[in-house]
Backbone as a chain_set.jsonl record, in Angstrom:
{"seq": "MEDSKAFIIVDKVDLYRLGISCVIQNLHSQSNVMSAFSIKELKKMMEANPEATVILDFESLENDTLDELIELSSKHPLINWLLTSEFIDESFLLTLSSSFEKANFVLKTNDYDQIALAIKSTYLGKKYVSSEALQILLNGHIRKSENLAKKGLLTPTEQELIMLFAQGKTAKEIAELRFLSYHTVNTHRKNIFRKLDVNNVQELIKYALKNGLVDLTEYYI", "coords": {"N": [[-90.585, 269.533, 103.053], [-90.464, 266.489, 101.22], [-87.691, 264.263, 100.991], [-86.208, 263.097, 97.988], [-86.599, 259.749, 96.931], [-85.18, 256.722, 95.72], [-86.419, 253.987, 93.911], [-86.216, 250.665, 92.832], [-87.791, 248.498, 90.804], [-88.055, 245.096, 90.255], [-89.513, 243.1, 88.225], [-91.299, 241.086, 85.994], [-93.91, 241.314, 85.279], [-96.08, 243.511, 83.884], [-98.437, 244.747, 84.904], [-98.221, 244.363, 87.644], [-95.89, 245.792, 88.242], [-96.797, 248.363, 87.653], [-98.797, 248.61, 89.576], [-97.284, 248.474, 91.977], [-95.74, 250.764, 91.625], [-97.699, 252.736, 91.863], [-98.446, 252.386, 94.538], [-96.06, 253.12, 95.784], [-95.89, 255.854, 95.021], [-98.105, 256.836, 96.354], [-97.276, 256.498, 98.95], [-94.904, 257.935, 99.094], [-94.444, 260.767, 97.639], [-92.337, 262.096, 96.38], [-90.634, 260.376, 94.571], [-88.359, 258.382, 92.717], [-88.969, 256.095, 90.493], [-87.817, 253.166, 89.109], [-87.338, 250.519, 86.678], [-86.067, 247.225, 86.435], [-84.973, 244.425, 84.513], [-83.329, 242.315, 84.676], [-80.518, 240.78, 86.346], [-78.191, 242.032, 85.566], [-79.051, 244.583, 84.684], [-80.104, 245.455, 87.096], [-77.805, 245.638, 88.705], [-76.45, 247.803, 87.493], [-78.237, 249.902, 88.001], [-78.214, 249.935, 90.761], [-75.602, 250.696, 91.249], [-75.721, 253.315, 90.353], [-77.581, 254.33, 92.077], [-77.021, 254.192, 95.085], [-78.399, 254.139, 97.508], [-80.874, 253.108, 97.159], [-84.188, 251.552, 97.238], [-84.879, 248.258, 96.676], [-87.344, 246.422, 95.106], [-88.211, 243.315, 94.557], [-89.276, 240.667, 92.574], [-88.691, 237.481, 93.185], [-89.156, 235.246, 91.595], [-89.104, 236.206, 89.064], [-86.572, 236.263, 88.148], [-83.561, 234.544, 86.963], [-82.789, 231.087, 87.7], [-81.256, 230.084, 90.832], [-80.286, 232.55, 91.874], [-80.228, 233.656, 94.362], [-77.906, 233.584, 95.965], [-76.337, 235.35, 94.541], [-77.747, 237.711, 94.89], [-77.459, 238.038, 97.632], [-74.731, 238.491, 97.729], [-74.637, 240.899, 96.302], [-75.993, 242.498, 98.092], [-74.184, 242.653, 100.191], [-72.193, 244.138, 98.982], [-73.436, 246.527, 98.575], [-74.319, 248.061, 101.054], [-76.156, 250.029, 101.838], [-78.439, 249.721, 100.446], [-81.869, 248.899, 100.523], [-83.954, 246.011, 100.761], [-86.796, 244.411, 99.405], [-88.283, 241.453, 98.963], [-90.509, 239.709, 96.846], [-93.2, 237.406, 96.153], [-95.473, 235.1, 94.609], [-95.964, 232.731, 95.805], [-95.123, 230.806, 98.747], [-92.105, 229.47, 99.591], [-90.671, 227.212, 101.705], [-87.931, 226.453, 102.087], [-86.635, 228.466, 100.703], [-87.404, 230.698, 102.239], [-86.231, 230.074, 104.71], [-83.523, 230.166, 104.032], [-83.428, 232.824, 103.333], [-83.95, 234.078, 105.799], [-81.757, 233.312, 107.291], [-79.402, 233.845, 105.832], [-79.732, 236.179, 104.371], [-80.395, 238.496, 105.879], [-81.1, 241.168, 105.766], [-83.09, 241.406, 103.929], [-86.513, 241.992, 103.361], [-89.826, 240.493, 103.248], [-92.77, 239.943, 101.347], [-95.957, 238.72, 100.348], [-97.182, 238.647, 97.018], [-99.841, 238.382, 96.789], [-100.921, 239.489, 99.034], [-102.981, 241.978, 100.739], [-103.638, 245.498, 99.934], [-102.928, 247.19, 102.119], [-101.104, 245.632, 103.575], [-99.033, 245.255, 101.702], [-98.318, 247.921, 101.259], [-97.422, 248.597, 103.831], [-95.249, 246.884, 103.989], [-93.565, 247.933, 101.972], [-93.137, 250.56, 102.941], [-91.938, 250.035, 105.453], [-89.618, 248.843, 104.541], [-88.228, 250.861, 103.007], [-87.733, 252.578, 105.054], [-85.895, 251.242, 106.464], [-86.684, 249.321, 108.268], [-87.588, 246.133, 109.713], [-89.574, 243.728, 107.999], [-91.754, 241.052, 107.591], [-94.146, 239.1, 106.023], [-97.156, 237.891, 107.628], [-97.909, 235.292, 106.949], [-95.522, 234.216, 105.995], [-93.968, 234.423, 108.304], [-95.226, 232.536, 109.929], [-94.636, 230.165, 108.578], [-91.851, 230.169, 108.791], [-91.645, 229.944, 111.567], [-92.839, 227.423, 111.973], [-90.992, 225.891, 110.556], [-88.639, 226.227, 112.073], [-89.45, 225.103, 114.484], [-89.884, 222.436, 113.687], [-87.293, 221.824, 112.904], [-85.972, 221.923, 115.359], [-87.239, 219.811, 116.653], [-86.4, 217.728, 115.008], [-83.651, 217.787, 115.436], [-83.638, 217.026, 118.057], [-84.569, 214.415, 117.825], [-82.517, 213.394, 116.282], [-80.538, 213.486, 118.144], [-81.155, 211.308, 119.653], [-80.144, 209.217, 118.295], [-77.432, 206.973, 117.973], [-73.92, 207.379, 117.09], [-73.217, 205.226, 115.42], [-75.721, 204.406, 114.49], [-76.488, 206.669, 113.049], [-74.578, 206.583, 111.029], [-75.321, 204.211, 109.778], [-77.825, 204.922, 108.779], [-77.05, 206.728, 106.784], [-75.757, 204.94, 105.071], [-77.858, 203.233, 104.357], [-79.364, 205.117, 102.974], [-77.758, 205.453, 100.794], [-78.364, 203.267, 99.379], [-77.473, 200.781, 100.19], [-77.794, 197.387, 101.262], [-78.826, 195.551, 104.227], [-77.198, 193.298, 104.473], [-75.01, 193.997, 102.861], [-74.078, 196.197, 104.274], [-73.312, 194.958, 106.641], [-71.13, 193.443, 105.761], [-69.475, 195.51, 104.865], [-68.97, 196.999, 107.183], [-67.854, 195.153, 108.818], [-69.493, 193.687, 110.534], [-71.896, 191.512, 112.115], [-74.775, 190.155, 110.439], [-76.958, 190.008, 112.112], [-76.387, 191.98, 114.057], [-76.481, 194.351, 112.539], [-79.154, 194.233, 111.772], [-80.395, 194.498, 114.233], [-79.629, 197.102, 114.922], [-80.997, 198.398, 112.866], [-83.688, 197.91, 113.522], [-83.812, 199.335, 115.916], [-83.402, 201.918, 114.986], [-85.689, 202.257, 113.394], [-87.633, 202.211, 115.402], [-86.97, 204.441, 116.996], [-87.32, 206.561, 115.193], [-89.857, 206.227, 114.378], [-90.648, 204.829, 112.008], [-91.424, 202.353, 109.458], [-90.092, 200.818, 107.57], [-87.215, 200.524, 105.335], [-87.573, 202.21, 103.124], [-89.339, 204.185, 104.091], [-87.67, 205.172, 106.053], [-85.558, 206.321, 104.556], [-86.939, 208.375, 103.204], [-87.76, 209.9, 105.394], [-85.275, 210.593, 106.499], [-84.094, 212.139, 104.452], [-85.958, 214.224, 104.153], [-85.834, 215.447, 106.634], [-83.242, 216.176, 107.067], [-81.362, 214.371, 108.107], [-79.575, 213.04, 106.611], [-77.386, 214.128, 103.992], [-78.348, 215.31, 100.745], [-76.431, 214.896, 98.766], [-75.082, 212.712, 99.738], [-76.999, 210.782, 99.419], [-77.076, 210.357, 96.695], [-74.644, 209.293, 96.055]], "CA": [[-90.568, 268.869, 101.733], [-89.909, 265.152, 101.279], [-86.493, 263.956, 100.229], [-86.452, 262.162, 96.895], [-86.125, 258.39, 97.176], [-85.086, 255.89, 94.521], [-86.961, 252.632, 94.015], [-85.965, 249.818, 91.66], [-88.725, 247.362, 90.774], [-87.608, 244.004, 89.389], [-90.676, 242.23, 88.044], [-91.592, 240.997, 84.566], [-95.348, 241.5, 85.06], [-96.323, 244.945, 83.724], [-99.512, 245.205, 85.775], [-97.741, 244.402, 89.028], [-94.965, 246.924, 88.335], [-97.614, 249.567, 87.693], [-99.447, 248.651, 90.881], [-96.284, 248.809, 92.992], [-95.382, 252.165, 91.402], [-98.775, 253.557, 92.433], [-98.33, 252.292, 95.999], [-94.89, 253.926, 96.16], [-96.229, 257.264, 94.869], [-99.031, 257.176, 97.431], [-96.527, 256.54, 100.205], [-93.814, 258.911, 99.051], [-94.677, 261.423, 96.345], [-91.049, 262.444, 95.758], [-89.982, 259.085, 94.336], [-87.847, 258.05, 91.39], [-89.249, 254.664, 90.356], [-87.187, 252.574, 87.93], [-87.596, 249.092, 86.48], [-84.975, 246.402, 85.911], [-85.507, 243.152, 84.045], [-82.274, 241.306, 84.789], [-79.509, 241.081, 87.364], [-77.243, 242.981, 84.968], [-79.663, 245.906, 84.761], [-80.218, 245.792, 88.517], [-76.477, 246.053, 89.177], [-76.162, 249.147, 86.99], [-79.093, 250.863, 88.7], [-77.749, 250.005, 92.138], [-74.374, 251.496, 91.229], [-76.1, 254.716, 90.174], [-78.466, 254.717, 93.177], [-76.504, 253.345, 96.163], [-79.276, 254.113, 98.669], [-82.214, 252.8, 96.653], [-84.955, 250.421, 97.758], [-85.13, 247.285, 95.601], [-88.535, 245.579, 95.289], [-87.814, 242.299, 93.585], [-89.995, 239.391, 92.493], [-87.633, 236.493, 93.034], [-89.489, 234.289, 90.531], [-88.889, 236.839, 87.757], [-85.16, 236.145, 87.772], [-83.071, 233.229, 86.616], [-82.603, 230.184, 88.842], [-80.02, 230.133, 91.622], [-79.775, 233.912, 91.963], [-80.266, 234.149, 95.737], [-76.527, 233.821, 96.405], [-75.861, 236.555, 93.863], [-78.406, 238.836, 95.548], [-76.81, 238.187, 98.937], [-73.43, 239.126, 97.462], [-74.926, 242.279, 95.944], [-76.372, 243.193, 99.326], [-72.97, 242.941, 100.964], [-71.441, 245.178, 98.276], [-74.217, 247.769, 98.637], [-74.941, 247.957, 102.38], [-77.195, 251.04, 102.063], [-79.623, 249.325, 99.684], [-82.9, 248.149, 101.249], [-84.491, 244.965, 99.891], [-88.092, 243.774, 99.649], [-88.51, 240.374, 98.01], [-91.922, 239.362, 96.717], [-93.471, 236.144, 95.458], [-96.874, 234.672, 94.687], [-96.008, 231.527, 96.626], [-94.135, 230.75, 99.817], [-91.271, 228.276, 99.597], [-90.062, 227.188, 103.033], [-86.471, 226.418, 102.027], [-86.23, 229.814, 100.295], [-87.582, 231.594, 103.382], [-85.23, 229.757, 105.732], [-82.263, 230.722, 103.537], [-83.577, 234.272, 103.408], [-83.863, 234.536, 107.189], [-80.451, 233.012, 107.878], [-78.273, 234.35, 105.035], [-80.054, 237.463, 103.743], [-81.185, 239.057, 106.976], [-81.561, 242.527, 105.458], [-84.205, 241.354, 102.989], [-87.886, 241.817, 103.831], [-90.589, 239.609, 102.357], [-94.224, 240.068, 101.342], [-96.614, 237.983, 99.272], [-97.819, 239.491, 96.014], [-101.288, 238.222, 96.967], [-101.374, 240.22, 100.221], [-103.817, 243.134, 100.404], [-102.94, 246.778, 99.728], [-102.353, 247.706, 103.364], [-99.923, 244.836, 103.916], [-97.963, 245.561, 100.744], [-97.883, 249.29, 101.541], [-96.639, 248.56, 105.068], [-93.978, 246.222, 103.663], [-92.73, 248.884, 101.228], [-92.746, 251.655, 103.843], [-90.981, 249.497, 106.431], [-88.361, 248.558, 103.847], [-87.447, 252.065, 102.679], [-87.335, 253.199, 106.325], [-84.863, 250.404, 107.069], [-87.253, 248.493, 109.323], [-87.804, 244.739, 109.322], [-90.96, 243.322, 107.725], [-92.002, 239.753, 106.959], [-95.587, 238.878, 106.061], [-97.579, 236.973, 108.689], [-97.887, 233.923, 106.424], [-94.119, 233.789, 105.953], [-93.525, 234.252, 109.689], [-95.745, 231.268, 110.434], [-93.863, 229.09, 107.951], [-90.53, 230.18, 109.431], [-91.81, 229.412, 112.919], [-93.052, 225.972, 111.857], [-89.74, 225.281, 110.128], [-87.693, 226.206, 113.192], [-89.953, 224.122, 115.449], [-89.604, 221.103, 113.161], [-85.85, 221.62, 112.957], [-85.632, 221.615, 116.753], [-87.721, 218.448, 116.918], [-85.539, 216.793, 114.279], [-82.37, 217.732, 116.137], [-83.862, 216.23, 119.272], [-84.622, 213.017, 117.404], [-81.18, 212.997, 115.846], [-79.771, 213.281, 119.362], [-81.461, 209.981, 120.186], [-79.423, 208.225, 117.503], [-76.008, 206.802, 118.253], [-73.1, 207.626, 115.894], [-73.319, 204.059, 114.538], [-77.036, 204.438, 113.842], [-76.456, 207.747, 112.054], [-73.788, 206.094, 109.899], [-76.119, 203.207, 109.069], [-78.852, 205.639, 108.021], [-76.392, 207.233, 105.593], [-75.494, 203.807, 104.175], [-79.159, 202.832, 103.808], [-79.738, 206.153, 102.009], [-76.946, 205.23, 99.594], [-78.876, 202.086, 98.698], [-76.854, 199.55, 100.694], [-78.655, 196.467, 101.992], [-78.312, 195.193, 105.549], [-76.111, 192.346, 104.261], [-73.852, 194.741, 102.349], [-73.575, 197.027, 105.374], [-72.631, 194.058, 107.568], [-69.818, 193.13, 105.175], [-68.685, 196.738, 104.782], [-68.603, 197.461, 108.523], [-67.317, 193.996, 109.543], [-70.468, 193.364, 111.578], [-72.772, 190.4, 111.772], [-76.082, 190.588, 109.926], [-77.829, 190.143, 113.274], [-76.092, 193.275, 114.68], [-77.026, 195.395, 111.662], [-80.606, 194.134, 111.838], [-80.787, 195.06, 115.53], [-79.503, 198.554, 114.766], [-82.072, 198.86, 111.98], [-84.932, 197.907, 114.307], [-83.739, 200.433, 116.879], [-83.589, 203.151, 114.22], [-87.11, 202.312, 113.043], [-88.395, 202.517, 116.617], [-86.684, 205.816, 117.426], [-87.824, 207.53, 114.222], [-91.256, 205.873, 114.115], [-90.841, 204.417, 110.621], [-91.704, 200.922, 109.397], [-89.223, 200.112, 106.635], [-86.08, 201.314, 104.857], [-88.062, 203.264, 102.235], [-89.828, 205.271, 104.951], [-86.504, 205.713, 106.729], [-84.836, 207.192, 103.626], [-87.758, 209.576, 103.006], [-87.697, 210.692, 106.626], [-83.918, 211.111, 106.663], [-83.877, 213.195, 103.467], [-86.85, 215.341, 104.438], [-85.522, 216.09, 107.906], [-81.841, 216.572, 107.152], [-80.495, 213.418, 108.806], [-78.499, 212.783, 105.652], [-77.284, 215.128, 102.941], [-78.774, 214.809, 99.44], [-75.262, 214.429, 98.015], [-74.774, 211.369, 100.225], [-78.011, 209.882, 98.894], [-76.816, 210.058, 95.284], [-73.302, 208.71, 95.847]], "C": [[-89.866, 267.517, 101.839], [-88.611, 265.051, 100.485], [-86.85, 262.971, 99.132], [-85.853, 260.8, 97.232], [-86.15, 257.602, 95.877], [-85.614, 254.494, 94.814], [-86.677, 251.899, 92.712], [-86.88, 248.616, 91.754], [-88.206, 246.332, 89.78], [-88.751, 243.006, 89.297], [-91.054, 242.246, 86.573], [-93.065, 241.218, 84.235], [-95.663, 242.994, 85.052], [-97.343, 245.469, 84.724], [-99.041, 245.317, 87.218], [-96.766, 245.561, 89.211], [-95.731, 248.234, 88.449], [-98.275, 249.721, 89.06], [-98.49, 249.06, 91.986], [-95.86, 250.269, 92.864], [-96.431, 253.095, 92.014], [-98.723, 253.55, 93.955], [-97.192, 253.181, 96.48], [-95.223, 255.416, 96.101], [-97.194, 257.725, 95.952], [-98.31, 257.315, 98.77], [-95.529, 257.682, 100.249], [-93.837, 259.587, 97.685], [-93.389, 261.791, 95.613], [-90.224, 261.17, 95.54], [-89.536, 258.956, 92.891], [-87.959, 256.543, 91.232], [-88.691, 254.162, 89.034], [-87.534, 251.092, 87.838], [-86.365, 248.412, 85.903], [-85.543, 245.035, 85.552], [-84.471, 242.031, 84.078], [-81.33, 241.719, 85.907], [-78.529, 242.129, 86.847], [-77.783, 244.401, 85.052], [-79.769, 246.373, 86.208], [-78.893, 246.299, 89.06], [-76.164, 247.481, 88.749], [-76.964, 250.2, 87.75], [-78.675, 251.017, 90.157], [-76.474, 250.833, 92.239], [-74.714, 252.984, 91.156], [-76.955, 255.243, 91.327], [-78.128, 253.886, 94.412], [-77.348, 253.299, 97.427], [-80.715, 253.79, 98.272], [-82.886, 251.695, 97.463], [-85.284, 249.516, 96.579], [-86.349, 246.446, 95.984], [-88.491, 244.534, 94.189], [-88.673, 241.039, 93.698], [-88.967, 238.312, 92.189], [-87.895, 235.548, 91.865], [-89.294, 234.887, 89.137], [-87.467, 236.661, 87.254], [-84.796, 234.716, 87.426], [-82.929, 232.384, 87.888], [-81.279, 230.453, 89.544], [-79.426, 231.541, 91.701], [-79.73, 234.435, 93.394], [-78.863, 234.458, 96.255], [-75.979, 235.104, 95.791], [-76.482, 237.8, 94.496], [-77.786, 239.105, 96.914], [-75.463, 238.883, 98.776], [-73.611, 240.595, 97.096], [-75.253, 243.109, 97.179], [-75.147, 243.567, 100.148], [-72.135, 244.047, 100.315], [-72.127, 246.54, 98.358], [-74.997, 247.8, 99.95], [-76.057, 248.959, 102.641], [-78.476, 250.744, 101.279], [-80.577, 248.559, 100.605], [-83.596, 247.204, 100.277], [-85.865, 244.5, 100.364], [-88.297, 242.724, 98.573], [-89.987, 239.996, 98.025], [-92.064, 238.04, 95.972], [-94.961, 235.842, 95.565], [-97.027, 233.479, 95.61], [-94.926, 231.583, 97.686], [-93.409, 229.417, 99.748], [-90.473, 228.266, 100.898], [-88.541, 227.226, 102.983], [-85.915, 227.787, 101.624], [-86.313, 230.771, 101.479], [-86.535, 231.344, 104.458], [-83.855, 230.295, 105.33], [-82.277, 232.24, 103.661], [-83.351, 234.774, 104.834], [-82.475, 234.33, 107.789], [-79.285, 233.671, 107.146], [-78.491, 235.731, 104.422], [-80.952, 238.237, 104.703], [-81.757, 240.434, 106.651], [-82.8, 242.529, 104.567], [-85.535, 241.17, 103.719], [-88.646, 240.955, 102.832], [-92.075, 239.883, 102.497], [-94.774, 239.255, 100.167], [-97.267, 238.957, 98.294], [-99.343, 239.422, 96.127], [-101.805, 238.901, 98.23], [-102.186, 241.45, 99.806], [-102.978, 244.415, 100.353], [-102.229, 247.243, 100.994], [-101.087, 246.954, 103.761], [-98.75, 245.153, 102.998], [-97.422, 246.969, 100.985], [-97.017, 249.33, 102.796], [-95.276, 247.932, 104.818], [-93.038, 247.185, 102.95], [-92.236, 249.997, 102.147], [-91.712, 251.189, 104.861], [-89.616, 249.31, 105.783], [-87.577, 249.837, 103.578], [-87.058, 252.861, 103.923], [-86.264, 252.379, 107.053], [-85.359, 249.54, 108.209], [-87.529, 247.085, 108.797], [-89.286, 244.483, 109.064], [-90.963, 241.963, 107.044], [-93.497, 239.48, 107.101], [-95.945, 237.817, 107.097], [-97.551, 235.525, 108.224], [-96.459, 233.373, 106.41], [-93.582, 233.562, 107.364], [-93.989, 232.92, 110.255], [-94.976, 230.089, 109.861], [-92.468, 229.006, 108.561], [-90.602, 229.581, 110.823], [-91.98, 227.902, 112.884], [-91.759, 225.263, 111.468], [-88.737, 225.175, 111.261], [-88.132, 225.202, 114.261], [-89.629, 222.708, 114.989], [-88.114, 220.802, 113.194], [-85.401, 221.251, 114.363], [-86.049, 220.201, 117.116], [-86.827, 217.42, 116.242], [-84.172, 216.656, 114.94], [-82.482, 216.904, 117.4], [-83.898, 214.746, 118.932], [-83.248, 212.517, 116.985], [-80.289, 212.728, 117.053], [-80.021, 211.931, 119.996], [-80.659, 208.895, 119.498], [-77.958, 208.162, 117.921], [-75.222, 207.109, 116.98], [-73.177, 206.461, 114.902], [-74.633, 204.072, 113.791], [-77.091, 205.525, 112.784], [-75.672, 207.32, 110.815], [-74.579, 205.072, 109.091], [-77.224, 203.87, 108.255], [-78.256, 206.173, 106.719], [-76.169, 206.109, 104.584], [-76.793, 203.276, 103.566], [-79.605, 203.822, 102.735], [-78.96, 206.022, 100.709], [-77.351, 203.96, 98.86], [-78.276, 200.767, 99.149], [-77.896, 198.695, 101.415], [-78.031, 196.162, 103.343], [-77.125, 194.226, 105.423], [-74.843, 193.065, 103.793], [-73.232, 195.603, 103.444], [-72.802, 196.171, 106.366], [-71.229, 193.724, 107.063], [-68.903, 194.354, 105.178], [-68.156, 197.158, 106.149], [-68.033, 196.338, 109.394], [-68.177, 193.675, 110.774], [-71.257, 192.138, 111.154], [-74.096, 190.962, 111.248], [-77.044, 190.832, 111.084], [-77.635, 191.514, 113.944], [-76.675, 194.419, 113.859], [-78.542, 195.403, 111.741], [-81.14, 194.715, 113.155], [-80.711, 196.575, 115.496], [-80.659, 199.105, 113.932], [-83.399, 198.931, 112.727], [-84.963, 199.059, 115.302], [-83.965, 201.789, 116.191], [-85.062, 203.334, 113.874], [-87.937, 202.755, 114.248], [-88.201, 203.977, 117.019], [-87.295, 206.866, 116.49], [-89.272, 207.265, 113.812], [-91.513, 205.645, 112.625], [-90.923, 202.892, 110.583], [-90.782, 200.136, 108.474], [-88.136, 201.057, 106.141], [-86.542, 202.459, 103.958], [-88.568, 204.461, 103.038], [-88.666, 205.953, 105.668], [-85.772, 206.703, 105.826], [-85.612, 208.486, 103.393], [-87.674, 210.494, 104.219], [-86.333, 211.367, 106.761], [-83.635, 212.263, 105.703], [-84.706, 214.429, 103.779], [-86.394, 216.138, 105.644], [-84.033, 216.328, 108.132], [-80.942, 215.632, 107.934], [-79.366, 212.941, 107.915], [-78.528, 213.878, 104.61], [-77.699, 214.51, 101.613], [-77.6, 214.291, 98.619], [-74.871, 213.033, 98.455], [-75.746, 210.358, 99.617], [-77.688, 209.454, 97.468], [-75.429, 209.521, 94.995], [-73.427, 207.313, 95.241]], "O": [[-88.812, 267.403, 102.464], [-88.46, 265.68, 99.438], [-87.703, 262.104, 99.326], [-84.74, 260.71, 97.752], [-87.031, 257.793, 95.038], [-85.291, 253.898, 95.841], [-86.873, 252.443, 91.625], [-86.763, 247.808, 92.675], [-87.95, 246.646, 88.618], [-88.934, 242.172, 90.183], [-91.122, 243.314, 85.966], [-93.437, 241.302, 83.065], [-95.533, 243.667, 86.075], [-97.136, 246.522, 85.327], [-99.414, 246.249, 87.931], [-96.81, 246.245, 90.234], [-95.369, 249.108, 89.236], [-98.31, 250.812, 89.629], [-98.828, 249.886, 92.834], [-95.643, 250.942, 93.871], [-96.091, 254.116, 92.611], [-98.93, 254.583, 94.592], [-97.336, 253.908, 97.462], [-94.884, 256.163, 97.019], [-97.118, 258.863, 96.417], [-98.68, 258.135, 99.609], [-95.327, 258.316, 101.285], [-93.321, 259.053, 96.704], [-93.346, 261.799, 94.383], [-89.243, 260.926, 96.242], [-90.238, 259.364, 91.966], [-87.143, 255.795, 91.771], [-89.044, 254.667, 87.968], [-87.973, 250.488, 88.817], [-85.705, 248.94, 85.008], [-86.47, 244.546, 86.196], [-84.711, 240.935, 83.571], [-81.343, 242.865, 86.356], [-78.09, 243.004, 87.593], [-77.064, 245.32, 85.445], [-79.55, 247.547, 86.506], [-78.86, 247.285, 89.796], [-75.672, 248.279, 89.547], [-76.441, 251.258, 88.1], [-78.771, 252.106, 90.722], [-76.286, 251.582, 93.197], [-74.077, 253.808, 91.811], [-77.047, 256.453, 91.534], [-78.871, 252.967, 94.754], [-77.062, 252.513, 98.331], [-81.658, 254.159, 98.972], [-82.25, 251.003, 98.258], [-85.893, 249.953, 95.602], [-86.383, 245.836, 97.053], [-88.711, 244.846, 93.019], [-88.783, 240.431, 94.763], [-88.438, 238.237, 91.08], [-86.953, 235.096, 91.214], [-89.314, 234.162, 88.142], [-87.185, 236.882, 86.076], [-85.602, 233.798, 87.572], [-82.948, 232.907, 89.002], [-80.327, 230.966, 88.958], [-78.21, 231.711, 91.608], [-79.246, 235.542, 93.627], [-78.655, 235.479, 96.909], [-75.248, 235.851, 96.441], [-75.817, 238.828, 94.625], [-77.608, 240.258, 97.307], [-75.096, 239.748, 99.572], [-72.831, 241.444, 97.527], [-74.847, 244.265, 97.297], [-75.077, 244.651, 100.726], [-71.452, 244.803, 101.006], [-71.48, 247.578, 98.226], [-76.209, 247.587, 99.953], [-76.837, 248.768, 103.574], [-79.478, 251.442, 101.434], [-80.156, 247.688, 101.366], [-83.806, 247.545, 99.113], [-86.077, 244.232, 101.547], [-88.467, 243.059, 97.401], [-90.627, 239.967, 99.076], [-91.159, 237.616, 95.254], [-95.626, 236.281, 96.504], [-98.111, 233.241, 96.142], [-93.94, 232.308, 97.55], [-94.031, 228.358, 99.837], [-89.698, 229.184, 101.169], [-87.919, 227.955, 103.755], [-84.876, 228.22, 102.123], [-85.4, 231.567, 101.701], [-86.011, 232.286, 105.052], [-83.112, 230.812, 106.165], [-81.283, 232.86, 104.04], [-82.652, 235.764, 105.051], [-82.059, 235.071, 108.679], [-78.284, 234.02, 107.771], [-77.534, 236.38, 104.0], [-82.092, 238.581, 104.389], [-82.788, 240.822, 107.202], [-83.485, 243.546, 104.462], [-85.666, 240.304, 104.583], [-88.179, 240.714, 101.718], [-92.588, 240.037, 103.605], [-94.126, 239.125, 99.128], [-97.837, 239.969, 98.701], [-100.05, 240.295, 95.622], [-103.01, 238.891, 98.479], [-102.094, 241.908, 98.667], [-101.79, 244.419, 100.676], [-101.066, 247.643, 100.948], [-100.118, 247.555, 104.226], [-97.616, 245.302, 103.452], [-96.213, 247.191, 100.923], [-95.996, 250.017, 102.825], [-94.268, 248.382, 105.362], [-91.852, 247.253, 103.275], [-91.053, 250.338, 102.133], [-90.721, 251.878, 105.102], [-88.584, 249.584, 106.396], [-86.386, 249.902, 103.882], [-86.17, 253.712, 103.869], [-85.788, 252.769, 108.119], [-84.568, 249.072, 109.029], [-87.683, 246.877, 107.593], [-90.146, 244.955, 109.808], [-90.268, 241.748, 106.05], [-94.049, 239.618, 108.192], [-95.132, 236.947, 107.407], [-97.214, 234.628, 108.996], [-96.22, 232.219, 106.764], [-92.827, 232.618, 107.597], [-93.247, 232.25, 110.972], [-94.695, 229.123, 110.569], [-91.959, 227.915, 108.819], [-89.733, 228.805, 111.22], [-91.354, 227.181, 113.66], [-91.457, 224.181, 111.972], [-88.058, 224.158, 111.402], [-87.298, 224.532, 114.871], [-89.165, 221.88, 115.773], [-87.707, 219.675, 113.475], [-84.554, 220.376, 114.543], [-85.319, 219.48, 117.795], [-86.528, 216.373, 116.814], [-83.604, 215.565, 115.003], [-81.559, 216.179, 117.773], [-83.335, 213.919, 119.65], [-82.86, 211.388, 117.281], [-79.407, 211.871, 117.012], [-79.207, 211.452, 120.786], [-80.501, 207.795, 120.027], [-77.332, 209.188, 118.187], [-75.799, 207.1, 115.892], [-73.199, 206.676, 113.69], [-74.672, 203.785, 112.594], [-77.684, 205.322, 111.725], [-76.048, 207.649, 109.69], [-74.517, 205.066, 107.862], [-77.527, 203.42, 107.149], [-78.888, 206.081, 105.666], [-76.368, 206.3, 103.384], [-76.824, 202.911, 102.391], [-80.157, 203.424, 101.71], [-79.436, 206.428, 99.649], [-76.758, 203.612, 97.839], [-78.548, 199.731, 98.543], [-78.775, 199.222, 102.097], [-76.864, 196.468, 103.585], [-76.161, 194.325, 106.181], [-73.745, 192.778, 104.269], [-72.01, 195.725, 103.531], [-71.763, 196.591, 106.878], [-70.266, 193.721, 107.829], [-67.709, 194.248, 105.457], [-67.021, 197.621, 106.262], [-67.761, 196.549, 110.576], [-67.676, 193.433, 111.873], [-71.282, 191.775, 109.978], [-74.483, 192.086, 111.568], [-77.852, 191.759, 111.039], [-78.612, 192.141, 114.353], [-77.283, 195.34, 114.403], [-79.154, 196.471, 111.773], [-82.199, 195.342, 113.184], [-81.613, 197.259, 115.979], [-81.227, 200.149, 114.255], [-84.147, 199.898, 112.583], [-86.003, 199.684, 115.51], [-84.622, 202.678, 116.733], [-85.618, 204.42, 114.037], [-88.838, 203.583, 114.117], [-89.166, 204.667, 117.345], [-87.733, 207.926, 116.938], [-89.838, 207.994, 112.998], [-92.459, 206.187, 112.053], [-90.546, 202.218, 111.541], [-90.698, 198.913, 108.584], [-88.128, 202.241, 106.479], [-85.981, 203.554, 104.011], [-88.267, 205.609, 102.711], [-88.68, 207.168, 105.867], [-85.405, 207.793, 106.264], [-85.027, 209.569, 103.382], [-87.534, 211.709, 104.085], [-86.24, 212.549, 107.091], [-83.011, 213.252, 106.086], [-84.214, 215.553, 103.682], [-86.544, 217.359, 105.682], [-83.609, 216.643, 109.244], [-79.869, 216.038, 108.382], [-78.327, 212.492, 108.398], [-79.569, 214.489, 104.368], [-77.443, 213.331, 101.367], [-77.759, 213.341, 97.853], [-74.38, 212.245, 97.647], [-75.37, 209.22, 99.332], [-77.986, 208.327, 97.071], [-75.066, 209.314, 93.837], [-72.417, 206.656, 94.99]]}, "num_chains": 1, "name": "protein.A"}
């Protein structure tokens, strides 16, 4: 006889909750399936079911809740997590893979077999990430490695100048600020353009922000 398992579905779409409930029942007939509609409700259900499997549509919750979910995971180490979404966001996935390692991920648009495998893997404590998400993670890590390699080509002075350009400083202003000649700053700028394969300051700023050569907070100073 199967042991009873608890599942908490966090999703505001009635049809999807019903569909996931049916998948769970097909996989494990002795299941207690519950629904939560907020972090507050989820916390209460997790307290009452410390070994549950949480199947959570991240887009159904309020903004900036990933950190709160990570904290919840650390407080409830026996809870298994499956996050779902209709779309794949690379920054979300990278955060998920680096800071929320226990969480699995599947697309809501995946077929029945993939979703069933994701749920089963999750409640068995096995790792599962959809193939589409794995490819995005792989591409992100490859690009990060390439960007680090490019950043390694830049001298400390060039990296500092990129930050100053991102803050909106002109070459003349940078020369005055750094006690350099305009000619020296212009030479550095040309070298930066060549190394990063950009043609002007606007392209440089876009490249630097997109690829993490400067922090967004530095850009808005």
